[in-house]
C-alpha positions as CSV (number, residue, x, y, z in Angstrom):
1,M,-17.7,-113.3,8.6
2,L,-18.8,-112.2,12.1
3,S,-16.7,-113.8,14.7
4,T,-18.1,-116.8,16.5
5,S,-16.0,-116.1,19.5
6,F,-18.8,-115.0,21.7
7,P,-20.7,-114.3,24.0
8,S,-18.6,-111.6,25.6
9,S,-21.0,-111.5,28.6
10,D,-22.8,-114.1,30.7
11,Y,-26.4,-114.2,29.6
12,R,-27.3,-117.4,31.4
13,E,-29.6,-115.8,34.0
14,E,-31.5,-113.6,31.4
15,I,-31.8,-116.6,29.0
16,A,-33.1,-118.8,31.8
17,Q,-35.8,-116.2,32.6
18,V,-36.8,-116.0,28.9
19,E,-36.9,-119.8,28.6
20,S,-39.1,-120.0,31.7
21,L,-41.5,-117.5,30.3
22,A,-41.6,-119.4,27.0
23,A,-42.3,-122.7,28.8
24,T,-45.2,-121.1,30.7
25,W,-46.6,-119.7,27.5
26,R,-46.4,-123.0,25.7
27,R,-48.0,-124.8,28.6
28,Q,-50.9,-122.3,28.8
29,R,-51.4,-122.1,25.1
30,R,-51.6,-125.8,24.4
31,P,-55.2,-126.4,25.7
32,I,-56.6,-123.6,23.7
33,A,-54.5,-123.7,20.5
34,S,-57.5,-124.4,18.4
35,L,-59.5,-121.4,19.4
36,E,-60.2,-118.7,16.8
37,A,-59.3,-116.0,19.4
38,L,-55.7,-117.3,19.5
39,R,-55.5,-117.2,15.7
40,S,-56.7,-113.6,15.9
41,Y,-53.8,-112.8,18.2
42,E,-51.3,-114.3,15.7
43,E,-52.8,-112.3,12.9
44,D,-52.5,-109.1,15.0
45,F,-48.9,-109.9,15.7
46,L,-48.2,-110.4,12.0
47,V,-49.6,-107.0,11.2
48,R,-47.6,-105.4,14.1
49,M,-44.4,-107.1,12.9
50,A,-44.9,-106.1,9.3
51,Y,-45.6,-102.5,10.2
52,N,-42.5,-102.2,12.5
53,S,-40.2,-104.1,10.1
54,N,-41.2,-101.8,7.2
55,A,-41.1,-98.7,9.4
56,I,-37.5,-99.5,10.4
57,E,-36.7,-99.2,6.7
58,G,-38.4,-95.8,6.4
59,S,-41.9,-96.8,5.3
60,T,-44.6,-94.2,6.0
61,L,-47.4,-96.7,6.3
62,T,-49.3,-96.6,9.7
63,L,-50.3,-99.6,11.7
64,A,-53.9,-99.2,10.5
65,E,-52.8,-98.9,6.9
66,T,-50.7,-102.0,7.2
67,E,-53.8,-103.8,8.5
68,I,-55.8,-102.7,5.4
69,I,-53.0,-104.1,3.2
70,Y,-53.1,-107.4,5.2
71,E,-56.8,-107.6,4.4
72,G,-55.9,-107.4,0.7
73,E,-57.0,-103.8,0.1
74,F,-55.0,-100.8,-1.4
75,V,-54.4,-97.6,0.6
76,P,-55.2,-94.5,-1.5
77,G,-52.6,-91.8,-1.4
78,K,-49.7,-93.9,-0.1
79,P,-46.6,-94.9,-2.2
80,G,-47.3,-98.1,-4.1
81,R,-43.8,-99.4,-3.4
82,E,-44.4,-99.2,0.4
83,Q,-47.6,-101.1,0.0
84,I,-46.0,-103.8,-2.1
85,A,-43.2,-104.1,0.5
86,A,-45.8,-104.6,3.2
87,R,-47.4,-107.3,1.1
88,G,-44.0,-108.9,0.7
89,I,-43.7,-109.3,4.5
90,F,-46.9,-111.2,4.6
91,E,-45.9,-113.3,1.6
92,G,-42.5,-114.1,3.1
93,H,-44.1,-115.0,6.4
94,D,-46.6,-117.3,4.8
95,F,-43.8,-119.0,2.8
96,L,-41.7,-119.7,5.9
97,S,-44.8,-121.0,7.8
98,R,-45.4,-123.5,5.0
99,C,-41.7,-124.5,5.0
100,S,-41.9,-125.1,8.7
101,A,-45.0,-127.2,8.5
102,E,-43.4,-129.3,5.7
103,K,-40.1,-129.6,7.6
104,H,-38.0,-127.9,4.9
105,P,-34.3,-127.6,5.8
106,F,-33.0,-124.2,6.9
107,D,-30.5,-123.8,4.1
108,K,-29.3,-121.3,1.4
109,N,-32.2,-122.2,-0.9
110,L,-34.7,-121.2,1.9
111,I,-32.9,-117.9,2.3
112,L,-33.0,-117.2,-1.4
113,D,-36.6,-118.2,-1.7
114,T,-37.6,-116.1,1.3
115,H,-36.0,-113.0,-0.2
116,E,-37.8,-113.7,-3.6
117,R,-41.1,-113.6,-1.8
118,C,-40.4,-110.9,0.7
119,A,-38.8,-108.3,-1.6
120,L,-41.7,-107.8,-3.9
121,D,-40.9,-104.1,-4.2
122,L,-37.7,-105.0,-6.2
123,Q,-37.5,-105.8,-9.9
124,P,-38.0,-109.6,-10.5
125,A,-34.4,-109.9,-11.7
126,A,-33.1,-108.7,-8.3
127,R,-35.3,-111.0,-6.1
128,G,-34.0,-114.3,-4.8
129,I,-30.5,-113.8,-6.1
130,Y,-27.3,-112.5,-4.5
131,R,-26.2,-109.1,-5.4
132,N,-23.4,-108.9,-8.1
133,A,-22.1,-105.5,-7.2
134,P,-20.5,-103.9,-4.1
135,A,-22.8,-102.4,-1.5
136,I,-22.6,-99.5,0.9
137,I,-24.7,-99.1,4.0
138,R,-25.2,-95.4,4.5
139,A,-23.9,-93.8,7.7
140,S,-22.5,-97.1,8.9
141,R,-19.0,-98.3,9.9
142,T,-19.6,-101.7,8.4
143,T,-18.6,-102.9,4.9
144,P,-20.8,-105.6,3.4
145,T,-19.2,-108.7,2.0
146,S,-17.7,-108.5,-1.5
147,P,-20.1,-110.0,-4.0
148,L,-17.5,-112.6,-5.0
149,R,-17.5,-114.0,-1.4
150,I,-21.2,-113.9,-0.7
151,R,-21.9,-117.6,-1.5
152,E,-19.0,-118.8,0.5
153,E,-19.9,-116.6,3.5
154,V,-23.6,-117.7,3.4
155,G,-22.4,-121.3,3.5
156,D,-20.2,-120.4,6.5
157,L,-23.1,-118.6,8.1
158,L,-25.3,-121.7,8.0
159,F,-22.4,-124.0,9.2
160,H,-21.6,-121.9,12.2
161,F,-25.3,-121.3,13.1
162,N,-25.8,-125.1,13.3
163,R,-22.6,-125.4,15.4
164,L,-23.6,-122.7,17.8
165,I,-27.0,-124.3,18.3
166,Q,-25.3,-127.5,19.5
167,E,-22.8,-125.6,21.7
168,G,-25.0,-123.1,23.4
169,S,-28.3,-121.4,23.7
170,P,-30.5,-121.3,20.5
171,L,-31.4,-117.7,21.5
172,L,-27.7,-116.7,21.2
173,A,-27.3,-118.7,18.0
174,C,-30.3,-116.8,16.5
175,A,-28.8,-113.4,17.6
176,W,-25.5,-114.3,16.0
177,F,-27.1,-115.4,12.8
178,H,-29.1,-112.2,12.4
179,A,-26.0,-110.0,13.0
180,A,-23.9,-112.0,10.7
181,F,-26.6,-112.1,8.0
182,E,-27.0,-108.4,8.0
183,A,-23.2,-108.0,7.9
184,I,-23.0,-110.1,4.8
185,H,-25.8,-108.0,3.2
186,P,-26.3,-110.6,0.5
187,F,-29.0,-108.9,-1.5
188,A,-29.2,-105.7,-3.4
189,D,-32.1,-104.6,-1.2
190,G,-34.5,-106.1,1.3
191,N,-31.8,-107.6,3.6
192,G,-33.3,-106.2,6.8
193,R,-36.9,-107.3,6.1
194,T,-35.7,-110.8,5.0
195,G,-33.3,-111.1,7.9
196,R,-36.0,-110.3,10.5
197,L,-38.4,-112.9,8.9
198,L,-35.6,-115.5,9.1
199,L,-34.9,-114.5,12.7
200,N,-38.6,-115.1,13.6
201,A,-38.7,-118.4,11.7
202,Q,-35.6,-119.5,13.7
203,L,-37.1,-118.4,17.1
204,E,-40.4,-120.3,16.3
205,S,-38.5,-123.4,15.4
206,F,-37.1,-123.4,18.9
207,K,-40.6,-123.0,20.3
208,L,-40.0,-119.3,21.2
209,A,-42.2,-116.4,20.4
210,P,-41.5,-114.4,17.2
211,V,-40.6,-110.8,17.9
212,A,-41.5,-107.4,16.4
213,I,-38.6,-105.1,16.9
214,K,-40.4,-101.7,17.2
215,A,-39.8,-98.8,14.9
216,S,-39.2,-96.6,17.9
217,H,-36.2,-98.8,18.6
218,A,-34.9,-98.5,15.1
219,L,-31.8,-96.5,16.0
220,E,-31.0,-98.8,18.9
221,Y,-31.5,-101.8,16.7
222,K,-29.1,-100.5,13.9
223,E,-26.5,-99.2,16.4
224,S,-26.5,-102.5,18.3
225,L,-25.9,-104.5,15.1
226,E,-23.1,-102.1,14.1
227,R,-21.5,-102.4,17.6
228,W,-21.3,-106.2,17.1
229,Q,-20.3,-106.1,13.4
230,A,-17.6,-103.4,13.7
231,D,-16.4,-103.7,17.3
232,G,-17.2,-107.3,18.3
233,D,-19.5,-106.1,21.1
234,D,-22.4,-108.5,21.1
235,A,-24.1,-107.3,24.3
236,P,-26.2,-104.4,23.0
237,F,-28.0,-106.6,20.4
238,V,-28.3,-109.7,22.5
239,H,-29.9,-107.6,25.3
240,L,-32.2,-106.0,22.7
241,L,-33.3,-109.4,21.4
242,L,-33.9,-110.8,24.9
243,A,-35.9,-107.7,25.8
244,C,-38.1,-108.0,22.7
245,E,-38.6,-111.7,23.4
246,T,-39.5,-111.1,27.0
247,E,-42.0,-108.3,26.0
248,E,-43.7,-110.5,23.4
249,L,-44.0,-113.5,25.7
250,E,-45.4,-111.3,28.5
251,K,-47.9,-109.9,26.0
252,R,-49.0,-113.3,24.9
253,L,-49.3,-114.5,28.5
254,Q,-51.5,-111.5,29.3
255,F,-53.7,-112.4,26.4
256,L,-54.0,-116.0,27.6
257,A,-54.9,-114.9,31.1
258,Q,-58.2,-113.6,29.8
259,F,-59.4,-117.2,29.0
260,P,-61.5,-119.0,31.6
261,T,-59.5,-121.0,34.2
262,D,-61.3,-124.2,33.0
263,A,-59.9,-123.8,29.5
264,K,-57.6,-126.8,30.0
265,S,-60.7,-129.1,30.1
266,R,-61.2,-128.3,26.4
267,A,-57.9,-130.0,25.5
268,P,-58.2,-133.4,23.8
269,L,-58.0,-136.2,26.3
270,D,-54.9,-137.8,24.7
271,E,-53.0,-134.5,25.0
272,R,-53.9,-134.3,28.7
273,V,-52.7,-137.8,29.2
274,L,-49.4,-136.9,27.6
275,E,-49.1,-133.8,29.7
276,L,-49.7,-135.7,32.9
277,L,-47.2,-138.4,32.0
278,Q,-44.6,-135.8,31.1
279,A,-45.0,-134.3,34.5
280,N,-45.0,-137.6,36.3
281,P,-43.6,-140.5,34.1
282,S,-44.3,-143.2,36.7
283,S,-48.1,-142.6,36.7
284,S,-50.3,-145.6,36.3
285,A,-53.4,-145.9,34.2
286,R,-55.6,-145.9,37.3
287,E,-53.9,-142.7,38.6
288,L,-54.4,-141.0,35.3
289,A,-58.0,-142.1,35.2
290,D,-58.6,-140.6,38.7
291,S,-57.0,-137.3,37.7
292,L,-59.0,-137.0,34.5
293,D,-62.3,-138.4,35.9
294,V,-62.7,-141.1,33.3
295,S,-62.5,-144.9,33.4
296,T,-59.3,-146.8,33.7
297,R,-60.2,-148.9,30.7
298,H,-60.6,-145.7,28.6
299,I,-57.2,-144.4,29.7
300,Q,-55.6,-147.8,28.8
301,R,-57.1,-147.6,25.3
302,I,-55.8,-144.1,24.9
303,M,-52.3,-145.1,26.1
304,K,-52.2,-148.0,23.7
305,Q,-53.1,-145.8,20.8
306,L,-50.5,-143.2,21.8
307,Q,-47.8,-146.0,21.8
308,E,-48.9,-147.2,18.4
309,D,-48.7,-143.6,17.1
310,G,-45.2,-143.3,18.4
311,K,-46.1,-140.6,20.9
312,L,-45.5,-142.6,24.0
313,H,-42.9,-145.1,25.0
314,H,-42.6,-147.3,28.1
315,T,-39.2,-148.3,29.6
316,G,-38.4,-150.7,32.4
317,P,-40.5,-153.4,33.9
318,R,-44.3,-153.5,33.3
319,K,-44.8,-152.6,36.9
320,G,-42.6,-149.9,38.2
321,G,-41.3,-148.7,34.8
322,R,-41.5,-145.2,33.4
323,W,-43.3,-143.5,30.5
324,E,-41.5,-141.3,28.0
325,V,-43.4,-138.8,25.9
326,V,-41.9,-138.7,22.4
327,G,-41.6,-135.2,20.8
328,D,-43.0,-131.8,21.7
329,L,-46.5,-131.5,23.1
330,T,-47.0,-128.0,21.7
331,P,-48.7,-128.0,18.3
332,D,-47.8,-125.7,15.5
333,L,-50.5,-123.1,15.1
334,P,-51.2,-122.3,11.5
335,L,-52.1,-118.8,10.5
336,A,-55.0,-117.9,8.4
């Protein structure tokens, strides 16, 4: 098992910058989350992610060919196994999206089920089950876990991941989980693709952007994992993940910047009320009405409904108390 005695460096400033970008992205995305254009971006990301993830494993499919496969077509002249592997990325992603929407726990069953859906290029008997034979990673200084210890180490992996979330930054916990998962190498094949899908599911569960580690960074990616697994040096991979997260957040913010500045006015009124109260918990109904250019009576009805729905809670005296917004304002965005 990868050591949990990390980080070896102080990443607080870099993590703070990423979290600030993520907060800005969530705030700017919220009012336009229902627009079809935003869904199109998510689909474009999914194709980019699948292309890069498979290319890291040696696939010869181009980005354009991966797009064709995403649309459900077959690419003449390209190996069938590569095309099935690309389809597996999409199937695994859709499965994890459904699990997230249905609040499934992140446990060993989810890991096994993700592999079963992702590794479509393997024989059915090898999908969704731990390997039963020793494994060797070519040209690597790491030795995967003995098959007799895989179940135990996957249990330890999940235990320490949950502990690290409580003790530090979720970003660092996600980085550690990915490096540890790949060190265990629990499946006969498809560990990299499955691990990167799980990494993105974890990032999104913490309201961060999923990442597409570029094929052009494949060597850096593999060497940084090896440095952590073999030498205990977590810095190269953590820096790579933070850089990927920053790049994706900046790309998403650039996309959002193209929307009209009045896009916020399209947000439902109840969401705008919650956003204003989160920014200023002592606001009165009259102050909210003035800000939103609606009647005070209308705002009072909205606030009453929000309280009945469990989204808004008032503490302190009726006059002079504070409003507490319950839960996260950012909605999950389903993919087509």
